[in-house]
C-alpha positions in Angstrom: 122.2 15.5 213.0 122.8 16.1 209.8 119.8 16.0 208.3 118.9 16.9 204.5 116.4 18.8 203.6 114.5 18.1 200.4 114.3 21.1 198.2 110.8 20.2 196.8 109.1 20.2 200.4 111.2 22.8 201.8 110.4 26.4 201.0 111.1 29.8 202.6 108.9 32.5 202.1 108.8 36.2 202.7 105.8 36.6 205.1 105.1 40.0 203.7 105.9 39.9 199.7 104.6 36.2 199.3 102.2 33.8 200.4 103.0 30.1 201.9 100.8 27.3 200.7 99.7 24.7 203.4 96.8 22.1 203.0 95.1 24.1 199.9 95.4 27.8 201.7 97.6 30.0 201.1 98.8 31.9 204.2 100.1 35.5 204.5 100.7 38.5 206.5 97.8 41.1 206.3 98.1 44.5 205.7 95.3 47.5 205.6 96.3 51.1 206.8 92.5 51.9 207.0 91.4 48.9 209.4 91.8 50.7 213.1 90.8 49.4 216.2 88.9 51.5 219.2 92.1 53.2 220.2 93.0 54.2 216.4 95.6 52.0 216.1 96.1 49.6 212.9 94.7 46.5 213.9 95.3 44.1 210.8 98.6 44.8 209.7 101.0 41.9 210.4 98.2 39.4 211.0 98.3 36.0 209.8 95.7 35.2 207.5 94.2 32.4 205.6 93.1 33.0 202.0 91.9 30.7 199.0 94.4 30.6 196.3 93.1 31.9 193.2 94.6 29.0 191.1 92.4 26.6 193.3 89.3 28.7 192.0 90.1 28.6 188.1 91.1 25.1 188.2 87.7 23.9 190.0 86.0 26.3 187.3 87.7 24.3 184.6 85.7 20.8 185.5 82.4 22.6 184.9 83.8 24.7 181.8 84.2 23.6 177.9 85.7 26.5 175.6 85.7 29.3 178.4 82.1 29.1 178.9 79.9 26.8 181.7 78.8 23.7 180.2 76.6 20.6 180.8 78.0 17.4 182.2 77.3 14.5 179.9 77.7 11.9 182.3 74.7 13.2 184.2 72.4 13.6 181.5 70.5 10.1 182.5 70.1 11.0 186.2 67.3 12.3 187.8 66.5 15.8 188.2 67.2 15.4 192.3 70.3 13.5 191.7 71.7 16.4 189.0 70.9 19.1 191.9 72.4 17.0 194.9 75.7 16.2 193.1 76.6 19.9 192.0 75.4 20.8 195.7 77.5 18.2 197.5 80.7 19.3 195.5 80.1 23.1 196.1 79.0 22.7 199.6 82.3 20.3 200.1 85.0 22.9 198.7 82.8 25.8 200.5 82.9 23.9 203.7 86.8 23.4 203.6 87.8 26.9 202.8 85.4 28.4 205.3 88.5 29.4 207.6 89.7 31.4 204.6 89.1 35.3 205.3 88.5 35.6 201.1 85.7 32.6 201.1 83.5 34.9 199.1 85.7 34.6 196.4 84.3 31.1 195.7 81.2 32.9 194.4 82.7 32.9 190.9 82.5 28.6 191.3 79.1 28.9 192.2 77.9 30.7 189.3 80.0 28.2 187.1 78.8 25.3 188.8 75.0 27.0 188.8 75.0 28.0 185.0 76.6 24.0 184.1 73.9 22.8 186.4 71.2 24.4 184.9 72.9 23.5 181.3 72.8 20.3 182.1 68.9 19.9 183.4 68.3 21.8 179.8 70.2 19.3 178.2 68.5 16.2 179.7 64.9 17.9 179.3 65.8 19.4 175.7 64.7 22.6 177.3 66.6 26.0 177.9 68.7 27.2 180.9 65.4 29.9 181.4 62.9 27.4 181.3 65.0 25.2 183.8 65.7 28.4 186.1 62.2 29.3 185.9 61.2 25.6 186.9 63.7 25.3 189.7 64.1 29.0 191.2 62.2 29.8 194.4 63.1 32.2 197.4 63.6 31.1 200.5 64.0 33.2 203.7 67.0 33.4 205.3 68.8 35.1 208.3 69.9 37.7 205.9 66.5 38.1 204.4 65.5 36.6 201.3 67.7 35.0 198.7 66.6 33.2 195.3 67.9 29.6 195.1 67.6 26.2 193.0 65.3 24.0 194.1 65.4 19.9 193.4 62.6 18.4 193.2 61.7 15.8 196.1 62.3 11.9 195.9 59.8 9.8 198.0 60.0 12.1 201.1 58.4 15.2 199.8 61.3 17.2 200.8 63.5 19.3 198.6 66.9 20.7 198.6 67.9 23.9 197.8 71.0 25.2 196.3 71.8 28.4 197.9 73.5 31.3 198.3 72.9 31.3 202.0 75.5 30.1 204.6 77.4 26.9 204.3 78.4 26.6 207.9 79.4 28.3 210.8 82.3 30.5 211.5 83.3 31.6 214.8 84.8 34.5 213.3 82.7 37.9 213.4 83.3 39.1 210.0 81.7 35.4 208.6 80.4 36.0 204.7 76.8 35.2 204.6 76.5 34.5 200.8 77.7 30.9 200.7 75.8 27.8 200.0 73.8 25.2 202.3 71.2 22.6 202.1 68.0 23.8 203.5 64.8 21.7 203.6 61.3 22.6 202.5 58.2 20.9 201.4 57.6 22.2 197.7 54.6 20.9 196.1 54.1 16.9 194.7 53.4 17.9 191.2 57.1 19.4 191.1 58.9 16.2 190.8 60.7 14.7 188.0 
């Protein structure tokens, strides 16, 4: 079979020194001489692991930044508060849930901070207020399986239910090393006067 391989699509990578890219993940072998099993043998070395590429995090952060700092999104200034928070939440949750198989999914916390700051700046711009006042208005503490977590609460629309921008788990992982600091949508019952 005289098949021709495309140079742009075919890449041979040395697993010990380089990472291969597949479906947005970095795939590489792991090395940790300090991770030992019950018998005292190294248990992680040469195991294949999935990782979040750092350039993906940088590229996603750029969407919410201007001049190197988190910035408001002018296209959302005329939306309701609930819609603004729900949009940021959906964008972040989708990305985190896509990368839940990665062993370093905690690296997305940088993106969470950038997005949350951008969200607060957008709300502050809409209400001609400050980020601190918006954070104070929408911050609350919820109880999770890992203890109390500070979150941003969106105002309810019609039903009286509110969404939370939360650093709690975004989804379940079968892996025992699941990272607890990921976003999710919690339901609660905020006071009706908090709607905007």
